[in-house]
Backbone as CSV, one residue per row, in Angstrom:
resi,resn,N_x,N_y,N_z,CA_x,CA_y,CA_z,C_x,C_y,C_z
1,MET,-11.294,-1.288,15.589,-12.048,-1.465,16.794,-11.389,-0.626,17.877
2,PRO,-12.141,-0.096,18.798,-11.551,0.673,19.886,-10.568,-0.173,20.691
3,ALA,-9.551,0.465,21.268,-8.561,-0.256,22.070,-9.218,-0.971,23.244
4,SER,-10.316,-0.439,23.717,-11.017,-1.050,24.853,-11.889,-2.231,24.422
5,GLY,-11.964,-2.485,23.115,-12.783,-3.581,22.593,-14.061,-3.039,21.998
6,GLY,-14.837,-3.908,21.427,-16.106,-3.489,20.849,-16.217,-3.819,19.383
7,GLN,-17.097,-3.099,18.713,-17.418,-3.322,17.302,-16.270,-2.896,16.391
8,TRP,-15.999,-3.704,15.383,-15.010,-3.354,14.374,-15.581,-2.268,13.476
9,ILE,-14.711,-1.369,13.001,-15.120,-0.294,12.101,-14.298,-0.413,10.827
10,GLN,-14.957,-0.591,9.689,-14.263,-0.701,8.415,-13.766,0.678,7.991
11,ILE,-12.473,0.749,7.643,-11.923,2.045,7.222,-11.508,2.053,5.760
12,ALA,-11.387,0.884,5.132,-11.008,0.813,3.715,-12.188,0.297,2.911
13,GLU,-12.302,0.788,1.676,-13.347,0.288,0.777,-13.008,-1.155,0.434
14,ASP,-13.831,-2.010,0.302,-13.517,-3.402,-0.007,-13.328,-3.586,-1.502
15,LYS,-12.434,-2.808,-2.147,-12.276,-2.862,-3.610,-10.966,-3.506,-4.047
16,GLY,-10.160,-3.933,-3.146,-8.884,-4.533,-3.508,-8.265,-5.172,-2.295
17,TRP,-7.130,-5.794,-2.491,-6.400,-6.386,-1.386,-5.771,-5.245,-0.594
18,ASP,-6.159,-5.075,0.651,-5.637,-4.009,1.514,-4.793,-4.643,2.616
19,ASP,-3.608,-4.083,2.847,-2.679,-4.681,3.808,-1.736,-3.611,4.352
20,LYS,-0.993,-3.954,5.358,0.057,-3.114,5.961,-0.469,-1.790,6.511
21,PRO,-1.558,-1.756,7.262,-2.039,-0.466,7.777,-1.035,0.159,8.745
22,ARG,-0.865,1.469,8.623,0.055,2.218,9.490,-0.586,3.551,9.853
23,TRP,-0.481,3.923,11.114,-0.988,5.219,11.580,-0.004,6.321,11.218
24,SER,-0.516,7.484,10.897,0.348,8.652,10.745,0.817,9.044,12.146
25,PRO,1.945,9.745,12.256,2.449,10.127,13.583,1.447,10.929,14.416
26,ASP,0.585,11.729,13.778,-0.375,12.525,14.538,-1.702,11.790,14.784
27,GLY,-1.829,10.553,14.266,-3.035,9.762,14.487,-4.244,10.210,13.680
28,ARG,-4.042,11.100,12.704,-5.164,11.622,11.925,-5.372,10.915,10.592
29,PHE,-4.469,10.008,10.244,-4.574,9.261,8.989,-4.142,7.818,9.207
30,VAL,-4.691,6.936,8.386,-4.239,5.557,8.305,-3.797,5.337,6.859
31,TYR,-2.580,4.835,6.693,-2.048,4.540,5.370,-1.965,3.024,5.223
32,TYR,-2.159,2.542,4.007,-2.123,1.109,3.764,-1.777,0.840,2.305
33,VAL,-1.340,-0.374,2.031,-1.041,-0.809,0.676,-2.285,-1.493,0.139
34,SER,-2.697,-1.131,-1.075,-3.910,-1.694,-1.659,-3.670,-2.084,-3.113
35,TYR,-4.215,-3.223,-3.505,-4.096,-3.718,-4.878,-5.351,-3.339,-5.644
36,ARG,-5.230,-2.323,-6.463,-6.338,-1.859,-7.293,-5.792,-1.578,-8.680
37,GLN,-6.560,-1.818,-9.674,-6.201,-1.503,-11.053,-4.906,-2.181,-11.505
38,GLY,-4.618,-3.370,-10.967,-3.492,-4.161,-11.440,-2.152,-3.905,-10.784
39,PHE,-2.060,-2.956,-9.856,-0.807,-2.672,-9.169,-1.073,-2.317,-7.709
40,PHE,-0.110,-2.639,-6.849,-0.177,-2.191,-5.466,0.221,-0.721,-5.403
41,ASN,-0.478,0.048,-4.584,-0.142,1.433,-4.304,-0.458,1.729,-2.848
42,VAL,0.088,2.829,-2.356,-0.218,3.272,-0.998,-1.440,4.176,-1.056
43,TRP,-2.378,3.918,-0.158,-3.585,4.713,-0.025,-3.656,5.230,1.400
44,GLY,-4.403,6.277,1.598,-4.612,6.814,2.936,-6.067,7.185,3.126
45,VAL,-6.462,7.279,4.371,-7.812,7.731,4.702,-7.711,8.535,5.995
46,GLY,-8.463,9.632,6.036,-8.500,10.447,7.242,-9.155,9.680,8.382
47,PHE,-8.804,10.041,9.614,-9.339,9.351,10.779,-9.565,10.363,11.887
48,ASP,-10.730,10.311,12.502,-11.062,11.197,13.615,-10.840,10.442,14.919
49,PRO,-9.776,10.755,15.668,-9.500,10.033,16.905,-10.609,10.187,17.956
50,ALA,-11.334,11.292,17.903,-12.398,11.521,18.897,-13.581,10.573,18.688
51,THR,-13.954,10.343,17.437,-15.088,9.466,17.156,-14.662,8.037,16.845
52,GLY,-13.375,7.864,16.506,-12.884,6.541,16.146,-13.378,6.073,14.801
53,LYS,-13.669,7.040,13.909,-14.214,6.680,12.598,-13.422,7.351,11.481
54,PRO,-13.461,6.731,10.278,-12.788,7.349,9.137,-13.486,8.643,8.727
55,VAL,-12.696,9.539,8.132,-13.214,10.831,7.674,-12.893,10.970,6.191
56,GLY,-13.893,11.182,5.368,-13.672,11.381,3.940,-13.406,10.083,3.203
57,GLN,-13.072,10.226,1.935,-12.821,9.099,1.061,-11.335,8.733,1.059
58,PRO,-11.018,7.448,0.867,-9.608,7.074,0.714,-8.988,7.816,-0.469
59,PHE,-7.699,8.106,-0.368,-6.992,8.825,-1.424,-5.683,8.108,-1.746
60,ALA,-5.303,8.167,-3.007,-4.057,7.546,-3.458,-2.871,8.398,-3.033
61,VAL,-1.847,7.759,-2.508,-0.611,8.442,-2.124,0.457,8.215,-3.199
62,THR,0.499,6.996,-3.739,1.436,6.684,-4.817,0.637,6.351,-6.077
63,SER,1.337,6.316,-7.199,0.666,5.993,-8.463,1.538,5.084,-9.324
64,PHE,1.975,3.977,-8.741,2.753,3.005,-9.510,1.832,2.315,-10.507
65,ASP,2.245,2.267,-11.774,1.402,1.635,-12.783,2.194,0.922,-13.870
66,LYS,3.485,0.663,-13.597,4.338,-0.023,-14.562,5.267,-0.987,-13.825
67,PRO,5.562,-2.133,-14.421,6.496,-3.061,-13.784,7.903,-2.499,-13.632
68,SER,8.235,-1.448,-14.394,9.583,-0.890,-14.300,9.858,-0.281,-12.924
69,LEU,8.824,0.088,-12.189,8.968,0.555,-10.810,7.624,0.354,-10.123
70,MET,7.601,-0.566,-9.164,6.329,-0.893,-8.526,6.546,-1.476,-7.145
71,ILE,5.469,-1.562,-6.379,5.492,-2.261,-5.104,5.457,-3.749,-5.439
72,PRO,6.353,-4.557,-4.850,6.386,-5.982,-5.182,5.047,-6.671,-4.941
73,THR,4.743,-7.659,-5.772,3.508,-8.420,-5.586,3.636,-9.453,-4.479
74,ASN,4.856,-9.747,-4.054,5.080,-10.627,-2.900,4.904,-9.781,-1.639
75,ILE,3.657,-9.511,-1.310,3.314,-8.524,-0.284,3.884,-8.829,1.107
76,PRO,4.101,-10.085,1.514,4.715,-10.298,2.825,6.117,-9.685,2.937
77,MET,6.793,-9.504,1.804,8.141,-8.922,1.823,8.128,-7.387,1.818
78,VAL,6.973,-6.786,1.648,6.863,-5.329,1.560,6.843,-4.722,2.962
79,GLU,7.557,-3.639,3.117,7.558,-2.881,4.366,7.039,-1.472,4.093
80,LEU,6.252,-0.966,5.008,5.716,0.394,4.935,5.958,1.032,6.286
81,SER,6.643,2.159,6.285,6.982,2.842,7.533,6.704,4.335,7.390
82,ILE,6.174,4.934,8.439,5.860,6.363,8.415,6.421,7.016,9.660
83,VAL,7.206,8.066,9.466,7.734,8.870,10.562,7.701,10.332,10.146
84,LYS,7.307,11.178,11.051,7.195,12.614,10.776,6.545,12.866,9.424
85,ASP,7.328,13.407,8.480,6.781,13.730,7.161,7.355,12.829,6.070
86,ARG,7.763,11.617,6.449,8.360,10.682,5.498,7.625,9.352,5.511
87,LEU,7.463,8.784,4.311,6.899,7.458,4.155,7.953,6.630,3.437
88,THR,8.323,5.507,4.012,9.318,4.624,3.419,8.613,3.353,2.963
89,LEU,8.956,2.885,1.775,8.223,1.806,1.153,9.160,0.934,0.328
90,THR,8.931,-0.365,0.344,9.679,-1.290,-0.503,9.152,-1.192,-1.935
91,VAL,10.051,-0.973,-2.889,9.681,-0.985,-4.305,10.678,-1.859,-5.052
92,GLU,10.303,-2.259,-6.250,11.209,-3.044,-7.080,11.175,-2.524,-8.506
93,GLN,12.280,-2.736,-9.182,12.361,-2.412,-10.599,12.446,-3.718,-11.360
94,SER,11.523,-3.921,-12.262,11.511,-5.135,-13.073,11.603,-4.742,-14.535
95,SER,12.319,-5.526,-15.265,12.362,-5.307,-16.703,12.441,-6.666,-17.372
96,GLY,12.045,-6.700,-18.564,12.107,-7.951,-19.311,12.750,-7.719,-20.653
97,SER,13.381,-8.730,-21.136,14.022,-8.642,-22.445,13.933,-9.999,-23.117
98,ILE,14.016,-9.997,-24.399,14.103,-11.227,-25.158,15.532,-11.306,-25.686
99,TRP,16.167,-12.421,-25.400,17.554,-12.607,-25.813,17.617,-13.652,-26.907
100,VAL,18.477,-13.450,-27.871,18.756,-14.438,-28.905,20.083,-15.065,-28.569
101,LEU,20.089,-16.373,-28.393,21.324,-17.091,-28.081,21.788,-17.842,-29.314
102,ASP,23.014,-17.615,-29.698,23.595,-18.290,-30.853,24.208,-19.623,-30.436
103,ASN,24.182,-20.536,-31.320,24.881,-21.819,-31.155,24.403,-22.609,-29.936
104,VAL,23.140,-22.618,-29.671,22.616,-23.356,-28.518,22.491,-24.844,-28.809
105,ASP,22.596,-25.213,-30.055,22.443,-26.633,-30.418,23.749,-27.407,-30.360
106,ARG,24.785,-26.826,-29.863,26.103,-27.504,-29.812,26.270,-28.250,-28.544
């Protein structure tokens, strides 16, 4: 919505959980975390400051698709920060193993 108030303008496709919107330093893009295809990833969409509307289709910035390295599913703990030409993001490494324990009946 414009800073002066008014009608809300949808900038993300309603295809997943979208959160943590952040403006690019030049105000020409909005980046956000979105849950699509089973994993959270960072997406971006162009933005025209003159018209106050999105430009073009959203695009994927990251491509996390394995638990071995992903954006945590506990989204309130995730941080997304953008400065100059850098994007900083909370990620986690998860792994699983099956362990055999000997002598557990003692």
